[in-house]
PyMOL CGO cylinders between C-alpha atoms (Angstrom):
from pymol import cmd
from pymol.cgo import CYLINDER

trace = [
    CYLINDER, -0.05, -0.02, -0.01, 1.28, 3.45, -0.85, 0.3, 1, 1, 1, 1, 1, 1,
    CYLINDER, 1.28, 3.45, -0.85, 2.81, 5.52, 1.94, 0.3, 1, 1, 1, 1, 1, 1,
    CYLINDER, 2.81, 5.52, 1.94, 0.10, 8.10, 1.94, 0.3, 1, 1, 1, 1, 1, 1,
    CYLINDER, 0.10, 8.10, 1.94, -2.33, 5.43, 3.06, 0.3, 1, 1, 1, 1, 1, 1,
    CYLINDER, -2.33, 5.43, 3.06, -0.36, 4.46, 6.11, 0.3, 1, 1, 1, 1, 1, 1,
    CYLINDER, -0.36, 4.46, 6.11, -1.97, 6.92, 8.56, 0.3, 1, 1, 1, 1, 1, 1,
    CYLINDER, -1.97, 6.92, 8.56, -2.60, 6.34, 12.23, 0.3, 1, 1, 1, 1, 1, 1,
    CYLINDER, -2.60, 6.34, 12.23, -5.24, 8.41, 13.98, 0.3, 1, 1, 1, 1, 1, 1,
    CYLINDER, -5.24, 8.41, 13.98, -4.18, 10.41, 16.85, 0.3, 1, 1, 1, 1, 1, 1,
    CYLINDER, -4.18, 10.41, 16.85, -6.81, 13.03, 17.08, 0.3, 1, 1, 1, 1, 1, 1,
    CYLINDER, -6.81, 13.03, 17.08, -9.85, 12.99, 19.33, 0.3, 1, 1, 1, 1, 1, 1,
    CYLINDER, -9.85, 12.99, 19.33, -12.58, 11.37, 17.48, 0.3, 1, 1, 1, 1, 1, 1,
    CYLINDER, -12.58, 11.37, 17.48, -16.14, 12.73, 17.41, 0.3, 1, 1, 1, 1, 1, 1,
    CYLINDER, -16.14, 12.73, 17.41, -19.12, 10.41, 18.46, 0.3, 1, 1, 1, 1, 1, 1,
    CYLINDER, -19.12, 10.41, 18.46, -19.73, 9.60, 14.85, 0.3, 1, 1, 1, 1, 1, 1,
    CYLINDER, -19.73, 9.60, 14.85, -16.25, 8.78, 14.09, 0.3, 1, 1, 1, 1, 1, 1,
    CYLINDER, -16.25, 8.78, 14.09, -15.85, 6.59, 17.16, 0.3, 1, 1, 1, 1, 1, 1,
    CYLINDER, -15.85, 6.59, 17.16, -18.93, 4.77, 16.19, 0.3, 1, 1, 1, 1, 1, 1,
    CYLINDER, -18.93, 4.77, 16.19, -17.50, 4.20, 12.70, 0.3, 1, 1, 1, 1, 1, 1,
    CYLINDER, -17.50, 4.20, 12.70, -14.24, 3.02, 14.08, 0.3, 1, 1, 1, 1, 1, 1,
    CYLINDER, -14.24, 3.02, 14.08, -15.92, 0.53, 16.28, 0.3, 1, 1, 1, 1, 1, 1,
    CYLINDER, -15.92, 0.53, 16.28, -18.00, -0.81, 13.39, 0.3, 1, 1, 1, 1, 1, 1,
    CYLINDER, -18.00, -0.81, 13.39, -14.83, -1.42, 11.45, 0.3, 1, 1, 1, 1, 1, 1,
    CYLINDER, -14.83, -1.42, 11.45, -13.37, -3.28, 14.47, 0.3, 1, 1, 1, 1, 1, 1,
    CYLINDER, -13.37, -3.28, 14.47, -16.58, -5.31, 14.64, 0.3, 1, 1, 1, 1, 1, 1,
    CYLINDER, -16.58, -5.31, 14.64, -16.45, -6.11, 10.91, 0.3, 1, 1, 1, 1, 1, 1,
    CYLINDER, -16.45, -6.11, 10.91, -12.90, -7.18, 11.18, 0.3, 1, 1, 1, 1, 1, 1,
    CYLINDER, -12.90, -7.18, 11.18, -13.54, -9.43, 14.13, 0.3, 1, 1, 1, 1, 1, 1,
    CYLINDER, -13.54, -9.43, 14.13, -16.49, -11.10, 12.30, 0.3, 1, 1, 1, 1, 1, 1,
    CYLINDER, -16.49, -11.10, 12.30, -14.25, -11.79, 9.28, 0.3, 1, 1, 1, 1, 1, 1,
    CYLINDER, -14.25, -11.79, 9.28, -11.52, -13.11, 11.45, 0.3, 1, 1, 1, 1, 1, 1,
    CYLINDER, -11.52, -13.11, 11.45, -13.94, -15.39, 13.37, 0.3, 1, 1, 1, 1, 1, 1,
    CYLINDER, -13.94, -15.39, 13.37, -15.37, -16.68, 10.02, 0.3, 1, 1, 1, 1, 1, 1,
    CYLINDER, -15.37, -16.68, 10.02, -12.21, -17.24, 8.10, 0.3, 1, 1, 1, 1, 1, 1,
    CYLINDER, -12.21, -17.24, 8.10, -9.06, -16.34, 10.08, 0.3, 1, 1, 1, 1, 1, 1,
    CYLINDER, -9.06, -16.34, 10.08, -6.17, -14.00, 9.25, 0.3, 1, 1, 1, 1, 1, 1,
    CYLINDER, -6.17, -14.00, 9.25, -6.43, -14.43, 5.51, 0.3, 1, 1, 1, 1, 1, 1,
    CYLINDER, -6.43, -14.43, 5.51, -10.18, -13.50, 5.46, 0.3, 1, 1, 1, 1, 1, 1,
    CYLINDER, -10.18, -13.50, 5.46, -9.47, -10.04, 6.93, 0.3, 1, 1, 1, 1, 1, 1,
    CYLINDER, -9.47, -10.04, 6.93, -8.71, -7.70, 3.93, 0.3, 1, 1, 1, 1, 1, 1,
    CYLINDER, -8.71, -7.70, 3.93, -9.22, -3.89, 4.15, 0.3, 1, 1, 1, 1, 1, 1,
    CYLINDER, -9.22, -3.89, 4.15, -11.58, -4.15, 1.22, 0.3, 1, 1, 1, 1, 1, 1,
    CYLINDER, -11.58, -4.15, 1.22, -13.76, -6.83, 2.83, 0.3, 1, 1, 1, 1, 1, 1,
    CYLINDER, -13.76, -6.83, 2.83, -13.75, -4.99, 6.27, 0.3, 1, 1, 1, 1, 1, 1,
    CYLINDER, -13.75, -4.99, 6.27, -14.97, -1.82, 4.37, 0.3, 1, 1, 1, 1, 1, 1,
    CYLINDER, -14.97, -1.82, 4.37, -17.78, -3.83, 2.60, 0.3, 1, 1, 1, 1, 1, 1,
    CYLINDER, -17.78, -3.83, 2.60, -18.78, -5.49, 5.84, 0.3, 1, 1, 1, 1, 1, 1,
    CYLINDER, -18.78, -5.49, 5.84, -18.87, -2.22, 7.63, 0.3, 1, 1, 1, 1, 1, 1,
    CYLINDER, -18.87, -2.22, 7.63, -20.67, -0.40, 4.83, 0.3, 1, 1, 1, 1, 1, 1,
    CYLINDER, -20.67, -0.40, 4.83, -18.01, 2.28, 4.24, 0.3, 1, 1, 1, 1, 1, 1,
    CYLINDER, -18.01, 2.28, 4.24, -15.63, 3.22, 1.52, 0.3, 1, 1, 1, 1, 1, 1,
    CYLINDER, -15.63, 3.22, 1.52, -12.38, 1.50, 1.51, 0.3, 1, 1, 1, 1, 1, 1,
    CYLINDER, -12.38, 1.50, 1.51, -10.38, 4.68, 1.98, 0.3, 1, 1, 1, 1, 1, 1,
    CYLINDER, -10.38, 4.68, 1.98, -12.38, 5.16, 5.18, 0.3, 1, 1, 1, 1, 1, 1,
    CYLINDER, -12.38, 5.16, 5.18, -10.65, 2.17, 6.71, 0.3, 1, 1, 1, 1, 1, 1,
    CYLINDER, -10.65, 2.17, 6.71, -7.28, 3.74, 6.29, 0.3, 1, 1, 1, 1, 1, 1,
    CYLINDER, -7.28, 3.74, 6.29, -8.30, 6.94, 8.05, 0.3, 1, 1, 1, 1, 1, 1,
    CYLINDER, -8.30, 6.94, 8.05, -8.50, 4.85, 11.17, 0.3, 1, 1, 1, 1, 1, 1,
    CYLINDER, -8.50, 4.85, 11.17, -6.13, 1.99, 10.71, 0.3, 1, 1, 1, 1, 1, 1,
    CYLINDER, -6.13, 1.99, 10.71, -2.74, 2.08, 8.88, 0.3, 1, 1, 1, 1, 1, 1,
    CYLINDER, -2.74, 2.08, 8.88, -2.68, -1.57, 7.99, 0.3, 1, 1, 1, 1, 1, 1,
    CYLINDER, -2.68, -1.57, 7.99, -4.37, -4.88, 8.40, 0.3, 1, 1, 1, 1, 1, 1,
    CYLINDER, -4.37, -4.88, 8.40, -2.24, -5.72, 11.28, 0.3, 1, 1, 1, 1, 1, 1,
    CYLINDER, -2.24, -5.72, 11.28, -2.88, -2.51, 12.98, 0.3, 1, 1, 1, 1, 1, 1,
    CYLINDER, -2.88, -2.51, 12.98, -6.68, -3.19, 12.66, 0.3, 1, 1, 1, 1, 1, 1,
    CYLINDER, -6.68, -3.19, 12.66, -6.17, -6.76, 13.97, 0.3, 1, 1, 1, 1, 1, 1,
    CYLINDER, -6.17, -6.76, 13.97, -4.30, -5.49, 16.98, 0.3, 1, 1, 1, 1, 1, 1,
    CYLINDER, -4.30, -5.49, 16.98, -7.22, -3.19, 17.78, 0.3, 1, 1, 1, 1, 1, 1,
    CYLINDER, -7.22, -3.19, 17.78, -9.50, -6.17, 17.38, 0.3, 1, 1, 1, 1, 1, 1,
    CYLINDER, -9.50, -6.17, 17.38, -7.24, -7.98, 19.89, 0.3, 1, 1, 1, 1, 1, 1,
    CYLINDER, -7.24, -7.98, 19.89, -7.57, -5.12, 22.33, 0.3, 1, 1, 1, 1, 1, 1,
    CYLINDER, -7.57, -5.12, 22.33, -11.44, -5.17, 21.96, 0.3, 1, 1, 1, 1, 1, 1,
    CYLINDER, -11.44, -5.17, 21.96, -11.25, -8.99, 22.48, 0.3, 1, 1, 1, 1, 1, 1,
    CYLINDER, -11.25, -8.99, 22.48, -9.20, -8.47, 25.69, 0.3, 1, 1, 1, 1, 1, 1,
    CYLINDER, -9.20, -8.47, 25.69, -11.55, -5.96, 27.04, 0.3, 1, 1, 1, 1, 1, 1,
    CYLINDER, -11.55, -5.96, 27.04, -14.54, -8.12, 26.30, 0.3, 1, 1, 1, 1, 1, 1,
    CYLINDER, -14.54, -8.12, 26.30, -13.26, -11.19, 28.21, 0.3, 1, 1, 1, 1, 1, 1,
    CYLINDER, -13.26, -11.19, 28.21, -11.91, -9.33, 31.15, 0.3, 1, 1, 1, 1, 1, 1,
    CYLINDER, -11.91, -9.33, 31.15, -14.49, -6.60, 31.62, 0.3, 1, 1, 1, 1, 1, 1,
    CYLINDER, -14.49, -6.60, 31.62, -15.66, -8.06, 34.97, 0.3, 1, 1, 1, 1, 1, 1,
    CYLINDER, -15.66, -8.06, 34.97, -12.38, -8.73, 36.69, 0.3, 1, 1, 1, 1, 1, 1,
    CYLINDER, -12.38, -8.73, 36.69, -14.04, -9.36, 40.04, 0.3, 1, 1, 1, 1, 1, 1,
    CYLINDER, -14.04, -9.36, 40.04, -16.31, -12.11, 38.63, 0.3, 1, 1, 1, 1, 1, 1,
    CYLINDER, -16.31, -12.11, 38.63, -13.56, -13.64, 36.50, 0.3, 1, 1, 1, 1, 1, 1,
    CYLINDER, -13.56, -13.64, 36.50, -10.80, -13.70, 38.99, 0.3, 1, 1, 1, 1, 1, 1,
    CYLINDER, -10.80, -13.70, 38.99, -12.37, -15.82, 41.70, 0.3, 1, 1, 1, 1, 1, 1,
    CYLINDER, -12.37, -15.82, 41.70, -10.48, -17.05, 44.79, 0.3, 1, 1, 1, 1, 1, 1,
    CYLINDER, -10.48, -17.05, 44.79, -9.31, -16.17, 48.13, 0.3, 1, 1, 1, 1, 1, 1,
    CYLINDER, -9.31, -16.17, 48.13, -5.61, -15.82, 47.26, 0.3, 1, 1, 1, 1, 1, 1,
    CYLINDER, -5.61, -15.82, 47.26, -3.70, -13.92, 44.69, 0.3, 1, 1, 1, 1, 1, 1,
    CYLINDER, -3.70, -13.92, 44.69, -2.64, -17.22, 43.07, 0.3, 1, 1, 1, 1, 1, 1,
    CYLINDER, -2.64, -17.22, 43.07, -6.22, -18.41, 42.96, 0.3, 1, 1, 1, 1, 1, 1,
    CYLINDER, -6.22, -18.41, 42.96, -7.40, -15.23, 41.40, 0.3, 1, 1, 1, 1, 1, 1,
    CYLINDER, -7.40, -15.23, 41.40, -4.66, -15.01, 38.88, 0.3, 1, 1, 1, 1, 1, 1,
    CYLINDER, -4.66, -15.01, 38.88, -4.91, -18.60, 37.67, 0.3, 1, 1, 1, 1, 1, 1,
    CYLINDER, -4.91, -18.60, 37.67, -8.66, -18.31, 37.38, 0.3, 1, 1, 1, 1, 1, 1,
    CYLINDER, -8.66, -18.31, 37.38, -8.20, -15.31, 35.00, 0.3, 1, 1, 1, 1, 1, 1,
    CYLINDER, -8.20, -15.31, 35.00, -5.46, -17.09, 32.98, 0.3, 1, 1, 1, 1, 1, 1,
    CYLINDER, -5.46, -17.09, 32.98, -7.54, -20.19, 32.55, 0.3, 1, 1, 1, 1, 1, 1,
    CYLINDER, -7.54, -20.19, 32.55, -10.52, -18.21, 31.49, 0.3, 1, 1, 1, 1, 1, 1,
    CYLINDER, -10.52, -18.21, 31.49, -8.53, -16.36, 28.80, 0.3, 1, 1, 1, 1, 1, 1,
    CYLINDER, -8.53, -16.36, 28.80, -7.19, -19.68, 27.54, 0.3, 1, 1, 1, 1, 1, 1,
    CYLINDER, -7.19, -19.68, 27.54, -10.73, -21.16, 27.37, 0.3, 1, 1, 1, 1, 1, 1,
    CYLINDER, -10.73, -21.16, 27.37, -12.21, -18.22, 25.48, 0.3, 1, 1, 1, 1, 1, 1,
    CYLINDER, -12.21, -18.22, 25.48, -9.19, -18.31, 23.18, 0.3, 1, 1, 1, 1, 1, 1,
    CYLINDER, -9.19, -18.31, 23.18, -9.75, -22.06, 22.49, 0.3, 1, 1, 1, 1, 1, 1,
    CYLINDER, -9.75, -22.06, 22.49, -13.41, -21.53, 21.88, 0.3, 1, 1, 1, 1, 1, 1,
    CYLINDER, -13.41, -21.53, 21.88, -12.60, -18.87, 19.28, 0.3, 1, 1, 1, 1, 1, 1,
    CYLINDER, -12.60, -18.87, 19.28, -9.49, -20.43, 17.93, 0.3, 1, 1, 1, 1, 1, 1,
    CYLINDER, -9.49, -20.43, 17.93, -9.83, -18.92, 14.33, 0.3, 1, 1, 1, 1, 1, 1,
    CYLINDER, -9.83, -18.92, 14.33, -10.26, -15.45, 15.73, 0.3, 1, 1, 1, 1, 1, 1,
    CYLINDER, -10.26, -15.45, 15.73, -7.41, -15.95, 18.25, 0.3, 1, 1, 1, 1, 1, 1,
    CYLINDER, -7.41, -15.95, 18.25, -5.14, -17.03, 15.57, 0.3, 1, 1, 1, 1, 1, 1,
    CYLINDER, -5.14, -17.03, 15.57, -5.83, -14.07, 13.45, 0.3, 1, 1, 1, 1, 1, 1,
    CYLINDER, -5.83, -14.07, 13.45, -5.34, -11.53, 16.21, 0.3, 1, 1, 1, 1, 1, 1,
    CYLINDER, -5.34, -11.53, 16.21, -2.14, -13.27, 17.44, 0.3, 1, 1, 1, 1, 1, 1,
    CYLINDER, -2.14, -13.27, 17.44, -0.70, -12.97, 13.86, 0.3, 1, 1, 1, 1, 1, 1,
    CYLINDER, -0.70, -12.97, 13.86, -1.59, -9.31, 13.83, 0.3, 1, 1, 1, 1, 1, 1,
    CYLINDER, -1.59, -9.31, 13.83, -0.26, -8.57, 17.29, 0.3, 1, 1, 1, 1, 1, 1,
    CYLINDER, -0.26, -8.57, 17.29, 2.97, -10.27, 16.69, 0.3, 1, 1, 1, 1, 1, 1,
    CYLINDER, 2.97, -10.27, 16.69, 3.61, -8.67, 13.33, 0.3, 1, 1, 1, 1, 1, 1,
    CYLINDER, 3.61, -8.67, 13.33, 6.83, -6.82, 12.50, 0.3, 1, 1, 1, 1, 1, 1,
    CYLINDER, 6.83, -6.82, 12.50, 4.75, -3.98, 10.91, 0.3, 1, 1, 1, 1, 1, 1,
    CYLINDER, 4.75, -3.98, 10.91, 5.85, -0.87, 12.64, 0.3, 1, 1, 1, 1, 1, 1,
    CYLINDER, 5.85, -0.87, 12.64, 2.30, 0.41, 12.48, 0.3, 1, 1, 1, 1, 1, 1,
    CYLINDER, 2.30, 0.41, 12.48, 1.25, -2.05, 15.12, 0.3, 1, 1, 1, 1, 1, 1,
    CYLINDER, 1.25, -2.05, 15.12, 3.82, -0.74, 17.67, 0.3, 1, 1, 1, 1, 1, 1,
    CYLINDER, 3.82, -0.74, 17.67, 1.74, 1.81, 19.48, 0.3, 1, 1, 1, 1, 1, 1,
    CYLINDER, 1.74, 1.81, 19.48, -1.48, -0.29, 19.48, 0.3, 1, 1, 1, 1, 1, 1,
    CYLINDER, -1.48, -0.29, 19.48, 0.40, -3.24, 20.68, 0.3, 1, 1, 1, 1, 1, 1,
    CYLINDER, 0.40, -3.24, 20.68, 1.97, -1.25, 23.60, 0.3, 1, 1, 1, 1, 1, 1,
    CYLINDER, 1.97, -1.25, 23.60, -1.49, -0.08, 24.68, 0.3, 1, 1, 1, 1, 1, 1,
    CYLINDER, -1.49, -0.08, 24.68, -2.69, -3.65, 24.54, 0.3, 1, 1, 1, 1, 1, 1,
    CYLINDER, -2.69, -3.65, 24.54, -0.02, -5.08, 26.60, 0.3, 1, 1, 1, 1, 1, 1,
    CYLINDER, -0.02, -5.08, 26.60, -0.26, -2.40, 29.18, 0.3, 1, 1, 1, 1, 1, 1,
    CYLINDER, -0.26, -2.40, 29.18, -4.03, -3.13, 29.42, 0.3, 1, 1, 1, 1, 1, 1,
    CYLINDER, -4.03, -3.13, 29.42, -3.31, -6.98, 29.90, 0.3, 1, 1, 1, 1, 1, 1,
    CYLINDER, -3.31, -6.98, 29.90, -0.77, -6.09, 32.57, 0.3, 1, 1, 1, 1, 1, 1,
    CYLINDER, -0.77, -6.09, 32.57, -3.47, -4.02, 34.38, 0.3, 1, 1, 1, 1, 1, 1,
    CYLINDER, -3.47, -4.02, 34.38, -5.93, -6.91, 34.29, 0.3, 1, 1, 1, 1, 1, 1,
    CYLINDER, -5.93, -6.91, 34.29, -3.26, -9.23, 35.63, 0.3, 1, 1, 1, 1, 1, 1,
    CYLINDER, -3.26, -9.23, 35.63, -2.59, -6.83, 38.44, 0.3, 1, 1, 1, 1, 1, 1,
    CYLINDER, -2.59, -6.83, 38.44, -6.24, -6.45, 39.24, 0.3, 1, 1, 1, 1, 1, 1,
    CYLINDER, -6.24, -6.45, 39.24, -6.59, -10.17, 39.34, 0.3, 1, 1, 1, 1, 1, 1,
    CYLINDER, -6.59, -10.17, 39.34, -3.57, -10.60, 41.65, 0.3, 1, 1, 1, 1, 1, 1,
    CYLINDER, -3.57, -10.60, 41.65, -5.13, -7.78, 43.97, 0.3, 1, 1, 1, 1, 1, 1,
    CYLINDER, -5.13, -7.78, 43.97, -2.78, -8.10, 46.95, 0.3, 1, 1, 1, 1, 1, 1,
    CYLINDER, -2.78, -8.10, 46.95, 0.56, -6.38, 47.09, 0.3, 1, 1, 1, 1, 1, 1,
    CYLINDER, 0.56, -6.38, 47.09, 3.24, -8.61, 45.49, 0.3, 1, 1, 1, 1, 1, 1,
    CYLINDER, 3.24, -8.61, 45.49, 7.06, -7.82, 45.75, 0.3, 1, 1, 1, 1, 1, 1,
    CYLINDER, 7.06, -7.82, 45.75, 8.46, -6.90, 42.29, 0.3, 1, 1, 1, 1, 1, 1,
    CYLINDER, 8.46, -6.90, 42.29, 4.96, -6.42, 40.92, 0.3, 1, 1, 1, 1, 1, 1,
    CYLINDER, 4.96, -6.42, 40.92, 5.98, -4.89, 37.65, 0.3, 1, 1, 1, 1, 1, 1,
    CYLINDER, 5.98, -4.89, 37.65, 8.47, -7.73, 36.89, 0.3, 1, 1, 1, 1, 1, 1,
    CYLINDER, 8.47, -7.73, 36.89, 5.78, -10.21, 37.79, 0.3, 1, 1, 1, 1, 1, 1,
    CYLINDER, 5.78, -10.21, 37.79, 3.23, -8.57, 35.51, 0.3, 1, 1, 1, 1, 1, 1,
    CYLINDER, 3.23, -8.57, 35.51, 5.68, -8.49, 32.56, 0.3, 1, 1, 1, 1, 1, 1,
    CYLINDER, 5.68, -8.49, 32.56, 6.64, -12.22, 33.01, 0.3, 1, 1, 1, 1, 1, 1,
    CYLINDER, 6.64, -12.22, 33.01, 2.91, -13.19, 33.23, 0.3, 1, 1, 1, 1, 1, 1,
    CYLINDER, 2.91, -13.19, 33.23, 2.10, -11.22, 30.12, 0.3, 1, 1, 1, 1, 1, 1,
    CYLINDER, 2.10, -11.22, 30.12, 4.82, -13.19, 28.23, 0.3, 1, 1, 1, 1, 1, 1,
    CYLINDER, 4.82, -13.19, 28.23, 3.42, -16.43, 29.64, 0.3, 1, 1, 1, 1, 1, 1,
    CYLINDER, 3.42, -16.43, 29.64, -0.05, -15.48, 28.31, 0.3, 1, 1, 1, 1, 1, 1,
    CYLINDER, -0.05, -15.48, 28.31, 1.31, -14.66, 24.92, 0.3, 1, 1, 1, 1, 1, 1,
    CYLINDER, 1.31, -14.66, 24.92, 3.16, -17.95, 24.88, 0.3, 1, 1, 1, 1, 1, 1,
    CYLINDER, 3.16, -17.95, 24.88, -0.04, -19.79, 25.80, 0.3, 1, 1, 1, 1, 1, 1,
    CYLINDER, -0.04, -19.79, 25.80, -2.01, -18.14, 22.93, 0.3, 1, 1, 1, 1, 1, 1,
    CYLINDER, -2.01, -18.14, 22.93, 0.75, -18.93, 20.42, 0.3, 1, 1, 1, 1, 1, 1,
    CYLINDER, 0.75, -18.93, 20.42, 0.81, -22.54, 21.67, 0.3, 1, 1, 1, 1, 1, 1,
    CYLINDER, 0.81, -22.54, 21.67, -2.98, -22.69, 21.02, 0.3, 1, 1, 1, 1, 1, 1,
    CYLINDER, -2.98, -22.69, 21.02, -2.92, -21.20, 17.68, 0.3, 1, 1, 1, 1, 1, 1,
    CYLINDER, -2.92, -21.20, 17.68, 0.41, -21.64, 15.91, 0.3, 1, 1, 1, 1, 1, 1,
    CYLINDER, 0.41, -21.64, 15.91, 1.57, -24.80, 17.69, 0.3, 1, 1, 1, 1, 1, 1,
    CYLINDER, 1.57, -24.80, 17.69, -1.95, -26.33, 17.96, 0.3, 1, 1, 1, 1, 1, 1,
    CYLINDER, -1.95, -26.33, 17.96, -1.33, -27.70, 21.50, 0.3, 1, 1, 1, 1, 1, 1,
    CYLINDER, -1.33, -27.70, 21.50, -4.30, -29.18, 23.39, 0.3, 1, 1, 1, 1, 1, 1,
    CYLINDER, -4.30, -29.18, 23.39, -6.28, -26.70, 25.42, 0.3, 1, 1, 1, 1, 1, 1,
    CYLINDER, -6.28, -26.70, 25.42, -5.83, -28.98, 28.57, 0.3, 1, 1, 1, 1, 1, 1,
    CYLINDER, -5.83, -28.98, 28.57, -2.01, -28.75, 28.13, 0.3, 1, 1, 1, 1, 1, 1,
    CYLINDER, -2.01, -28.75, 28.13, -2.07, -24.95, 27.63, 0.3, 1, 1, 1, 1, 1, 1,
    CYLINDER, -2.07, -24.95, 27.63, -4.44, -24.57, 30.60, 0.3, 1, 1, 1, 1, 1, 1,
    CYLINDER, -4.44, -24.57, 30.60, -2.13, -26.50, 32.86, 0.3, 1, 1, 1, 1, 1, 1,
    CYLINDER, -2.13, -26.50, 32.86, 0.86, -24.49, 31.61, 0.3, 1, 1, 1, 1, 1, 1,
    CYLINDER, 0.86, -24.49, 31.61, -0.73, -21.18, 32.52, 0.3, 1, 1, 1, 1, 1, 1,
    CYLINDER, -0.73, -21.18, 32.52, -1.88, -22.49, 35.88, 0.3, 1, 1, 1, 1, 1, 1,
    CYLINDER, -1.88, -22.49, 35.88, 1.55, -23.78, 36.76, 0.3, 1, 1, 1, 1, 1, 1,
    CYLINDER, 1.55, -23.78, 36.76, 3.27, -20.78, 35.51, 0.3, 1, 1, 1, 1, 1, 1,
    CYLINDER, 3.27, -20.78, 35.51, 1.05, -18.36, 37.51, 0.3, 1, 1, 1, 1, 1, 1,
    CYLINDER, 1.05, -18.36, 37.51, 1.61, -20.26, 40.62, 0.3, 1, 1, 1, 1, 1, 1,
    CYLINDER, 1.61, -20.26, 40.62, 5.36, -20.52, 40.27, 0.3, 1, 1, 1, 1, 1, 1,
    CYLINDER, 5.36, -20.52, 40.27, 5.86, -16.85, 39.29, 0.3, 1, 1, 1, 1, 1, 1,
    CYLINDER, 5.86, -16.85, 39.29, 3.98, -15.60, 42.37, 0.3, 1, 1, 1, 1, 1, 1,
    CYLINDER, 3.98, -15.60, 42.37, 5.59, -18.12, 44.60, 0.3, 1, 1, 1, 1, 1, 1,
    CYLINDER, 5.59, -18.12, 44.60, 9.04, -17.14, 43.35, 0.3, 1, 1, 1, 1, 1, 1,
    CYLINDER, 9.04, -17.14, 43.35, 8.30, -13.36, 43.89, 0.3, 1, 1, 1, 1, 1, 1,
    CYLINDER, 8.30, -13.36, 43.89, 7.09, -14.02, 47.43, 0.3, 1, 1, 1, 1, 1, 1,
    CYLINDER, 7.09, -14.02, 47.43, 9.92, -16.21, 48.33, 0.3, 1, 1, 1, 1, 1, 1,
    CYLINDER, 9.92, -16.21, 48.33, 12.58, -13.80, 46.92, 0.3, 1, 1, 1, 1, 1, 1,
    CYLINDER, 12.58, -13.80, 46.92, 11.10, -11.09, 49.29, 0.3, 1, 1, 1, 1, 1, 1,
    CYLINDER, 11.10, -11.09, 49.29, 10.96, -13.22, 52.30, 0.3, 1, 1, 1, 1, 1, 1,
    CYLINDER, 10.96, -13.22, 52.30, 13.55, -12.70, 55.03, 0.3, 1, 1, 1, 1, 1, 1,
    CYLINDER, 13.55, -12.70, 55.03, 16.33, -15.25, 55.01, 0.3, 1, 1, 1, 1, 1, 1,
]
cmd.load_cgo(trace, "trace")
């Protein structure tokens, strides 16, 4: 695509513009759910959303940029009620419940998950800002699930974010069984938190 089409929106959107942007994200999500990464083209997204093709590029620089925003919408949707999702009396129980929930939803929507993981992990520079916002949101959700103060919290959140990404790649690209991936995030969450607490304990 020509350079003049690679434009990322940074201005404040009007109500109508925000609604149009959300309609484009919805259209891309529907196409990804139906046919995966290959099914999401800017032309088909425009058609599905009922807008001109050029309109898509006013909001999203590239297909991978759009799919990263779809990933953000997906992450918000499945973690919107953190208190209900992250159940348990301890930080470990709450964290592992959330991680397991994300894996379960990802496995149920495997075609969509595969498409958004390809977009999020793209080397396309247009993805950088949206990916950073997404990763910060995921860290915030992990932090909310943990709840209680944890030593080295920033490092814990970063490690757990990488664990979650590895889990989603394992489901999609590596086609590992959901039971195996669920056990992996459960064990990883428990070990990471236990290690952080042990490191801070007096000798």
